[in-house]
N, C-alpha and C positions, 0 to 999 in steps of 0.2 A: 503508802507503798513507795519503795525507793524508785528513783528515775530509771535505773537500769532495767528493772523488771517490767516497766511500761514499754520501753523501746525495744527490748529483745523480741517480743512477739510480733511487733510491727515489722522489724527487719526480717524475721523469719518468713512472715507472710509475703513480703515483697520479693524475697529470694525465690519462694515457691512459685509465685506468679511469673516471674522472669523465666524460670526453668520451664514452666508449662508453655509459655509463649514461644520460647526458643524451640521446644520440641514440636510444636505445631508448625512453625516455619520450616523446619527440617522435613517434616512429613509432606508438606505442600510441595517443596522443592523436589523431593524424591518422586512424588507422583507425577510432576511435570516432566521429569527426566525419563521415568519409566514408561509413561504413556505417550510422550511426545507433546510438545507445547502446542496448544490450540490457540490460534491467533485471532484476536478481535480488533476492531478499530478503536481509536482513542475516544471517539464519541459514544462508545458503548454498543454500536451496531455490530453485527456478526459478519466477520470476513469469511468464515466457513472453510478454513483450510488449516492443516497442520504443517509445521515446518518441513516435514519430510515430503510433502506434496509440491514444494516449490522447485521448479526446474531452473537450473542455473548453468545452462550450456548455450553457447553462441549468443552471449549477451551483446547488446548494441545500444547506441545512443541515437535517439530521434531528435532531429533539429529542424529548424525552419527551412524547408526546401519543398515546395509544393509541386514541382514539375518532375516528370520522368519517373524512373524507378521500374523495377521488374513487373512484368504482367502477372496478374494473379492466375494461378493454375488451380482450377477447381477439380475435385475428384469426379470421376464419371458418375452420372445419376444412377441410382439403383444400388450403389455401394454404400457402406457405412460412411457417414459424413461427420466432419467436425462441427462444433457449435460454440461460438464465442459467447461468453457470459461475463459481464462486468457488474458485480454485486452492487457497487456504489460508483456511479460515473460522474460525480461532481463533488466539489469541496469548496467551502468558503473559508478563506483565511481571516475574514473579518477586517478590521482596520490594521494596517501595517505602516511602517515608516517609509519615507521616500527612497531610502537606500537599502531597505531590508531585502534579504534573500530568504525565501521560504520554500519548504518542500512538503510534499505529501505523497504517500505510497498508495497505489491502487492495485487491486487484484484483477488479473485477466485469467479467467478459468475456461478450460475446454470441457464443456458439458456434453460433448458429442461422443461418437464411437470411432473416430479416426483422428490422426494427428492434425492439430490446428497449426497452420503455418502463417506467420506474419510476413507477408510479402513486402510491406512497406509501412513505415510509421513516420509521422512528421508532426511538428508543432505549428501553431497558427501565427507565431511571432518569434523573432530572434531573441526576445527576453525570456523565452521558455525552452527548456530542454527536458528530455525524459530518458532515463536509463532503464532499459527493459531487460530483465534477467534471462530471457530465452527467446529465440526466434521460432522454435518448434516446440509445441506443448502437447504431450501425449494425452489421450483421453483420461479424464479424472484428475489431471494435474493442473497446476497454476503457474503463471509467471507474474512477477511483480514489476510494476511500472512506477518508478520514483520520479515525480514531476518536480522540477525546480523552477521557480519564478523569481526573477531578479527585477525588483521594482526600480532600481537605479539604472537599468539598461537604457531606458528612454526616460524623458522627463514626464512622469505620470502623476506628479503631485496634484492632489485635490481631485483625482479622478477615480471612478469605479471601473475596474478593468476585468475582463474575462478572457482567458487564454485556454486553448484546447490542444489535445493530443488526438490526432486522427490515426486510426489503425486500420490498415487494409489487410484482409486475411482471406483464406480459402473457404470461409463459411459462406455457402451459397445464399443462405437466408439473410445474413447480415455481413456482406462483404466489406462494409465500412462501418466501424464503431468509433464512438467519440467519448473522450473523457474531458471534463471542463473544471478549471479552477478559477476562482474570482477573489478579488480583494478590493477594499476601499483604501486608496493610498492617501496618507495624511498629507496635508499641504505644507508642512514644515519639515 
């Protein structure tokens, strides 16, 4: 059998497979756009929110300042209440370099029946900041907290470090919630 007759079916099969694969990817993309992208964490755990549930109003940056701040104003007892829920409240960056800057995003959900108001948020060290997408979270919605840890801010070479974000809100049951990140900083 001539060489061209052997290669033509192989090329045609490859073209058909490529066309099917492209069609499948287009279908998946269309489904994600039509339904709204459902977001999960990089480690495979379930973040449990869709992009349209993220509140992005009155964003602010939490820094290391542990004193002062506005008083928390709780809603009157007997009325619908907010309830803060943080599906995953810790993350390990593993081993990082002595000058690395790493980030991780966390979900802050209002699982209550009234707006959740973050009265104050701060980090446990100057090497850590958090950008929070909203100060007020309506019932059923979420805010995102992107925590940034700078290993080179202090000399932390050869140490295991843990840094936190403290969130004070109008949730009577949990007026203070915590999110923690940790890393082993390489000694070189």
